[in-house]
C-alpha positions as CSV (number, residue, x, y, z in Angstrom):
1,M,-0.1,0.4,0.2
2,A,0.9,3.1,-0.9
3,L,0.8,7.1,-1.8
4,H,1.3,7.8,-5.3
5,F,0.1,11.0,-7.2
6,V,-0.5,14.3,-5.9
7,L,-2.0,17.4,-7.3
8,V,-2.2,20.4,-5.7
9,V,-4.9,22.9,-8.2
10,R,-7.0,26.2,-7.3
11,T,-10.6,25.2,-6.4
12,R,-12.7,27.2,-8.3
13,D,-11.5,26.9,-12.1
14,G,-9.2,23.6,-11.6
15,L,-5.9,25.6,-12.9
16,P,-2.9,22.8,-11.0
17,L,-0.5,24.8,-9.5
18,T,1.9,21.7,-8.6
19,G,1.8,17.9,-8.9
20,S,4.2,14.9,-8.2
21,T,6.9,14.6,-10.9
22,D,7.3,10.5,-10.0
23,G,3.5,9.1,-9.9
24,S,2.1,10.3,-13.6
25,S,0.3,7.9,-15.8
26,T,3.0,6.8,-17.9
27,N,4.6,3.5,-17.7
28,Q,1.9,2.4,-15.5
29,D,-1.2,0.0,-15.8
30,H,-4.3,0.4,-17.2
31,D,-5.8,0.3,-14.0
32,Y,-3.6,3.1,-12.5
33,Q,-3.9,5.4,-15.6
34,E,-8.3,5.1,-15.3
35,A,-7.7,5.9,-11.7
36,Y,-5.5,9.2,-12.6
37,K,-8.0,10.2,-15.3
38,D,-10.3,10.1,-12.9
39,L,-8.1,12.4,-10.4
40,K,-7.4,14.7,-13.2
41,L,-11.6,15.3,-13.8
42,L,-11.8,15.4,-9.9
43,S,-9.4,18.2,-9.7
44,R,-11.2,20.1,-11.9
45,K,-14.6,19.4,-10.7
46,S,-13.7,19.9,-6.5
47,A,-15.6,23.3,-6.5
48,Q,-18.4,21.2,-6.8
49,F,-18.2,19.1,-3.4
50,T,-17.4,19.5,0.0
51,D,-14.2,20.5,1.4
52,R,-12.9,16.4,2.6
53,C,-13.7,13.6,0.0
54,T,-13.0,10.4,-1.7
55,Y,-14.0,8.6,-4.4
56,T,-13.3,5.3,-6.2
57,S,-11.9,4.2,-8.6
58,G,-10.8,0.3,-9.5
59,R,-8.1,-0.9,-6.7
60,F,-7.3,2.6,-6.1
61,H,-8.7,5.5,-4.3
62,I,-8.7,9.6,-4.2
63,H,-8.9,11.6,-1.7
64,F,-9.0,15.5,-1.5
65,T,-9.3,18.5,1.0
66,S,-10.0,22.0,0.1
67,A,-9.2,24.9,2.2
68,R,-8.6,28.7,1.1
69,G,-9.4,28.5,-2.4
70,L,-7.1,25.2,-2.9
71,T,-7.3,22.3,-3.4
72,F,-5.0,18.9,-2.7
73,L,-5.0,15.8,-4.0
74,V,-3.6,12.4,-3.6
75,L,-4.1,8.9,-5.4
76,T,-3.6,6.1,-3.2
77,D,-4.1,2.0,-3.1
78,I,-7.3,1.4,-1.8
79,N,-5.9,-0.1,1.3
80,Y,-3.8,2.7,2.3
81,P,-5.3,4.0,5.7
82,T,-7.7,7.0,5.1
83,V,-6.9,8.7,8.5
84,L,-3.0,8.6,6.9
85,T,-3.9,10.1,3.5
86,F,-5.6,13.1,5.3
87,S,-2.7,13.5,7.7
88,F,-0.6,13.6,4.6
89,L,-2.9,16.0,2.8
90,N,-3.4,18.5,5.7
91,D,0.8,18.5,6.2
92,L,1.0,19.7,2.4
93,M,-1.5,22.2,3.1
94,K,0.1,23.6,6.0
95,E,3.4,23.9,4.4
96,F,1.8,25.0,0.9
97,L,0.0,27.9,2.7
98,Q,3.2,29.0,4.8
99,Q,5.2,29.2,1.4
100,Y,3.0,31.0,-0.9
101,R,0.8,33.9,-0.6
102,H,-3.0,33.2,-0.8
103,E,-3.5,36.4,-3.2
104,K,-1.1,35.7,-5.4
105,T,-2.3,32.4,-5.7
106,D,-5.7,33.5,-6.9
107,V,-4.0,35.9,-9.7
108,I,-2.0,33.3,-11.3
109,T,-2.9,32.1,-14.5
110,R,0.4,29.8,-15.5
111,P,-0.3,26.2,-14.7
112,Y,2.5,24.6,-12.6
113,A,3.6,27.6,-11.2
114,Y,4.8,26.6,-8.4
115,I,6.6,23.0,-9.5
116,D,9.2,23.5,-6.8
117,F,7.1,22.5,-4.3
118,A,7.5,18.9,-5.7
119,M,10.1,18.7,-4.0
120,F,8.8,19.4,-0.1
121,M,5.4,16.9,-1.6
122,H,8.4,14.4,-2.7
123,K,10.3,14.1,0.6
124,T,6.4,14.3,2.4
125,K,5.4,11.2,0.2
126,S,8.4,8.8,1.0
127,K,7.9,9.9,5.0
128,Y,4.3,8.6,5.1
129,N,5.1,5.5,2.5
130,S,7.9,4.3,4.7
131,T,6.4,2.1,8.1
132,R,9.2,2.7,10.2
133,F,8.4,6.5,10.3
134,L,4.3,5.9,10.1
135,S,5.1,4.1,13.6
136,T,7.6,6.4,15.6
137,K,6.9,9.8,14.1
138,I,3.4,10.7,13.5
139,N,0.7,11.3,16.1
140,I,-3.1,10.9,14.2
141,S,-5.2,10.6,16.8
142,D,-6.8,13.7,17.1
143,L,-7.5,13.3,13.2
144,N,-8.9,9.6,13.1
145,Q,-11.5,11.1,16.2
146,E,-12.1,14.1,13.6
147,L,-12.9,11.6,11.0
148,K,-15.0,9.0,12.9
149,L,-17.3,12.6,14.0
150,R,-16.8,13.7,10.3
151,P,-16.1,11.1,7.6
152,P,-14.9,12.2,4.3
153,Y,-17.9,12.4,1.7
154,S,-18.0,9.3,-1.0
155,I,-18.1,10.2,-3.8
156,P,-20.8,8.3,-6.4
157,H,-19.7,7.4,-9.9
158,A,-22.6,8.9,-11.1
159,E,-22.1,12.4,-9.7
160,L,-18.8,12.6,-11.1
161,Y,-19.8,11.4,-14.5
162,P,-23.6,12.5,-14.9
163,E,-24.2,11.6,-18.3
164,L,-25.1,8.1,-18.7
165,G,-22.3,6.4,-21.2
166,S,-20.1,9.2,-20.6
167,K,-17.4,6.6,-19.2
168,S,-17.7,2.9,-18.6
169,T,-14.9,0.6,-17.9
170,S,-15.0,-3.4,-17.0
171,F,-15.4,-2.2,-12.9
172,R,-18.3,0.4,-13.5
173,T,-21.9,0.6,-14.1
174,P,-23.1,4.1,-15.4
175,G,-26.3,4.2,-13.4
176,R,-24.2,3.3,-9.9
177,G,-25.3,6.1,-7.0
178,L,-28.8,6.9,-8.5
179,S,-31.8,6.9,-6.7
180,K,-35.1,4.8,-8.1
181,D,-36.4,8.3,-9.4
182,Q,-33.2,9.6,-11.1
183,L,-32.6,6.9,-13.0
184,V,-35.9,6.6,-14.1
185,E,-35.8,10.1,-15.0
186,R,-32.2,9.9,-16.4
187,I,-33.6,6.6,-18.6
188,L,-36.7,8.9,-19.8
189,V,-35.2,12.0,-20.9
190,N,-32.7,9.9,-23.4
191,L,-35.8,7.9,-24.4
192,I,-37.2,11.8,-25.0
193,G,-33.8,12.6,-27.1
194,W,-33.8,9.2,-29.0
195,V,-37.4,9.5,-30.0
196,S,-36.9,12.9,-31.5
197,T,-33.7,12.3,-33.6
198,A,-35.8,9.1,-34.7
199,L,-38.3,11.7,-35.8
200,N,-36.2,14.5,-37.2
201,I,-34.3,11.9,-39.2
202,L,-38.5,11.1,-40.9
203,C,-39.4,14.7,-41.4
204,A,-35.7,14.9,-43.1
205,C,-36.2,12.6,-45.1
206,L,-40.0,13.4,-46.4
207,H,-39.4,16.9,-46.8
208,L,-36.1,15.7,-49.1
209,V,-38.1,13.3,-51.1
210,R,-41.2,16.2,-51.3
211,G,-38.4,18.5,-53.4
212,V,-37.1,15.8,-55.6
213,A,-40.4,15.6,-56.4
214,V,-41.5,19.1,-57.1
215,M,-38.1,19.6,-59.0
216,N,-39.1,16.7,-61.0
217,D,-42.5,18.1,-61.6
218,E,-40.9,21.3,-63.2
219,H,-38.7,19.6,-65.6
220,L,-41.9,17.7,-66.5
221,H,-43.7,20.8,-67.6
222,E,-42.7,24.7,-68.6
223,F,-40.3,26.3,-66.4
224,S,-42.3,27.5,-63.0
225,S,-40.5,29.6,-59.9
226,D,-43.2,28.9,-58.0
227,L,-42.7,25.3,-58.4
228,F,-38.9,25.9,-57.9
229,Q,-39.0,27.7,-54.9
230,Y,-41.2,25.0,-53.2
231,G,-38.7,22.5,-54.2
232,V,-36.0,24.7,-52.5
233,T,-38.1,25.2,-49.5
234,F,-38.5,21.7,-48.9
235,M,-34.9,20.6,-49.0
236,L,-34.0,23.9,-46.9
237,C,-36.4,22.6,-44.6
238,S,-34.5,19.1,-44.3
239,V,-31.4,20.2,-43.6
240,F,-33.0,22.2,-40.7
241,F,-34.0,19.2,-39.5
242,L,-30.9,17.5,-40.0
243,Y,-29.1,20.9,-38.0
244,Q,-31.4,20.2,-35.1
245,I,-29.8,16.7,-34.8
246,Y,-26.4,17.7,-35.2
247,L,-27.4,20.5,-31.8
248,M,-28.9,17.3,-30.1
249,V,-26.1,15.3,-30.4
250,C,-23.3,17.9,-30.4
251,P,-24.2,20.9,-28.0
252,T,-22.2,24.0,-28.1
253,K,-22.3,26.9,-26.3
254,M,-24.6,29.2,-28.7
255,R,-27.1,25.9,-29.0
256,K,-30.0,27.7,-27.4
257,P,-30.2,30.8,-29.8
258,L,-29.2,28.9,-32.9
259,A,-32.1,26.2,-31.8
260,C,-34.6,29.2,-31.7
261,G,-33.6,30.1,-34.9
262,T,-33.8,26.5,-36.7
263,L,-37.2,26.1,-35.1
264,G,-38.2,30.0,-36.3
265,S,-37.0,28.8,-39.9
266,I,-38.8,25.5,-39.5
267,C,-42.1,27.1,-39.0
268,L,-41.4,29.8,-41.7
269,C,-40.7,26.9,-44.0
270,Q,-44.3,25.0,-43.4
271,L,-45.9,28.3,-43.9
272,Y,-44.7,29.0,-47.2
273,L,-45.7,25.4,-48.1
274,W,-48.9,25.3,-46.5
275,E,-50.5,24.7,-50.3
276,Y,-48.6,21.2,-50.2
277,R,-49.6,20.0,-46.7
278,T,-52.4,19.2,-44.7
279,N,-53.1,20.6,-41.6
280,V,-52.2,17.4,-39.8
281,E,-49.1,17.4,-41.7
282,I,-47.9,20.8,-40.7
283,L,-48.8,20.7,-37.2
284,F,-46.8,17.1,-36.9
285,H,-43.8,18.9,-38.5
286,V,-44.0,21.6,-36.1
287,C,-44.2,19.2,-33.0
288,V,-40.9,17.5,-33.9
289,G,-39.3,20.5,-34.6
290,C,-40.2,22.1,-30.9
291,T,-39.3,18.3,-29.4
292,A,-36.4,18.7,-31.0
293,T,-35.9,22.4,-29.3
294,F,-36.5,21.1,-26.2
295,V,-34.1,18.2,-26.0
296,I,-31.2,20.8,-27.1
297,F,-32.4,23.3,-24.3
298,T,-32.6,20.9,-21.9
299,R,-29.4,18.8,-22.1
300,K,-26.7,19.7,-20.0
301,I,-22.7,20.3,-21.6
302,Q,-20.2,18.4,-19.4
303,Q,-17.7,21.2,-18.8
304,K,-14.5,20.2,-20.4
305,L,-11.4,22.5,-18.9
306,P,-7.8,22.5,-20.7
307,Q,-6.0,19.4,-20.2
308,Y,-2.7,19.9,-18.2
309,N,-0.3,17.3,-18.2
310,L,2.7,17.2,-16.1
């Protein structure tokens, strides 16, 4: 059992300030690499959790503590004592706060600006990985009592990966940690998304076929600008339905105004094509567009900050 990788980040935005130089995921096994990725994700999401948390990643634990706008994270073997881990994090936190001013840390923009602190982290980690040191030179009774009274929050997998299917491994279940009501709600949301996508594809195909048919009618008879405009409108409407699918699958920061503009364009196309449509057909296509817009508005975007690798 041992401490492995250590990382110090700014809590509000996950900017890495310093980290271990001897425990990256390079040349490690698959489980370690997965745990390392989880630690990096937790470092960017630490502001969402309480000041003392634990996350289980396969055969590893990730512990972290936050204070004064900083978060200290460590990756350990799953059988490494929790109380020793938080004692180690407390030692790091005290030393870091003594060496570096909070005002400077709060405005810094360059990642790993305090890489010189890695030397202290390495020495402290070596001590905590030493059986002789742990048995003779550390007193954890007070901290042990504190952890019993206020144990660290155990982060469920579903809370770290809120999107179903966002990450899947052999030892993870996407819905683990969800209540029954939350699981039902999530399944319904995904079901609506799939149904909406299928209906949009159907509408796009119907408009494309109808547009081609109108264009063929134009060629069979004398050239008619009206028929040409109707054919182009059918094809444009097909493109709008396909674009809604794109916004559902690949949401962007501008998805809401784009979704509103696309829905408005679909409605205008239906009004222009009313001579070729029954009221039921117009209502159906507008409802499909509205459903897709609802899915686009309600889908959550996973925040992705820049990846900083040591």
